[in-house]
C-alpha positions in Angstrom: -39.7 -56.9 1.3 -40.8 -53.3 1.7 -42.1 -51.5 4.7 -43.9 -53.4 7.6 -47.0 -51.8 8.8 -48.2 -51.9 12.6 -49.3 -55.3 13.7 -47.0 -58.2 14.5 -44.9 -58.1 11.9 -43.7 -54.2 13.2 -41.1 -56.1 15.5 -40.2 -58.9 12.8 -37.9 -57.9 10.7 -38.6 -61.0 8.0 -42.2 -61.0 6.7 -42.1 -64.5 6.3 -41.1 -64.9 10.1 -44.4 -62.4 10.7 -46.7 -64.7 8.6 -45.4 -67.8 10.0 -46.0 -66.4 13.6 -49.6 -65.3 13.0 -50.2 -68.7 11.4 -48.9 -70.7 14.5 -51.3 -68.7 17.0 -54.7 -70.1 15.0 -56.1 -72.0 17.5 -56.9 -75.6 16.8 -61.0 -76.4 15.3 -60.1 -72.4 13.6 -59.6 -70.6 10.4 -58.7 -67.5 9.3 -57.9 -66.1 5.6 -54.7 -65.1 3.9 -55.5 -61.7 3.9 -56.6 -61.7 7.6 -52.8 -63.4 8.1 -51.1 -60.6 6.1 -52.8 -57.8 7.8 -52.1 -59.4 11.3 -48.6 -59.7 10.6 -48.7 -56.0 9.4 -48.5 -56.5 5.7 -51.7 -55.7 4.5 -53.3 -56.3 1.2 -50.0 -59.3 1.0 -52.5 -62.3 0.8 -50.3 -63.7 -1.9 -47.3 -63.8 0.5 -49.0 -65.5 2.7 -49.6 -68.3 0.5 -46.1 -68.3 -1.1 -45.0 -68.1 2.5 -46.8 -71.3 3.5 -46.4 -72.9 0.2 -42.4 -73.1 1.1 -42.6 -74.6 4.2 -40.5 -77.5 4.8 -42.3 -81.2 4.3 -42.8 -82.2 8.0 -43.4 -78.7 9.4 -45.5 -78.2 12.5 -46.8 -74.6 11.6 -50.9 -75.3 11.1 -51.0 -73.9 7.2 -54.0 -76.0 7.2 -56.3 -73.7 8.9 -55.3 -70.9 6.6 -58.3 -70.2 3.6 -59.1 -67.8 0.8 -61.7 -65.3 1.3 -65.1 -66.3 2.1 -63.8 -69.3 3.7 -62.9 -71.2 0.6 -59.9 -73.4 0.2 -57.8 -72.3 -2.3 -55.9 -75.6 -3.1 -57.1 -76.9 -6.8 -59.7 -79.7 -6.6 -58.4 -82.7 -6.4 -54.9 -82.3 -5.8 -53.2 -83.9 -2.6 -52.4 -80.8 -1.2 -55.9 -80.2 -0.9 -57.3 -83.1 0.5 -54.5 -83.2 2.8 -55.9 -79.9 3.8 -59.8 -80.8 4.2 -58.6 -84.2 6.0 -56.6 -82.2 8.9 -59.4 -79.5 9.0 -61.9 -82.6 9.7 -59.7 -84.1 12.0 -60.1 -80.5 14.1 -63.9 -80.6 13.6 -63.9 -78.0 11.0 -66.2 -79.2 8.1 -65.1 -77.9 4.1 -68.3 -79.0 2.6 -67.9 -78.2 -1.3 -64.3 -76.6 -0.5 -65.8 -74.0 1.7 -65.5 -73.3 5.7 -68.3 -71.4 7.5 -66.3 -68.6 8.5 -69.1 -67.6 11.3 -68.6 -70.8 13.2 -65.1 -71.5 12.3 -63.2 -68.1 12.0 -60.7 -67.0 14.0 -60.8 -63.2 14.7 -58.9 -62.3 17.8 -58.1 -58.7 18.9 -54.4 -57.1 17.6 -53.8 -56.4 21.3 -54.2 -60.2 22.9 -51.9 -61.5 20.2 -49.2 -58.9 20.6 -49.1 -59.8 24.4 -49.3 -63.7 23.7 -46.1 -63.1 21.2 -44.4 -60.9 23.5 -45.9 -61.0 27.2 -46.8 -57.1 27.1 -49.1 -55.9 29.3 -48.6 -58.6 31.7 -46.2 -56.8 34.1 -48.4 -55.6 36.7 
């Protein structure tokens, strides 16, 4: 899938594995964008890859795919689709409102510093 740039993906050979690792780390009640996941996974400008990876998750997966939205906090799934309704319902259960298919990223957006996520994934920096 190409060269992986710095970020989570730098130590993971499989881009899908890097994407899933990022999505799995999004806290309950927070959301982030496809583009932010791609960047965090070391795959900048690969937001569509994030979408296709998440859409290929097996049924019953515990990966919190519903916490990933399009730019500007927009729900990307088609209006009226069962998947869109499921995403909105899951977010609502976590206290995230998606009125008119949009989420307030200032209120519910997840922005963690890269070093803290690296530390969480690999326990780097906790040796002292």
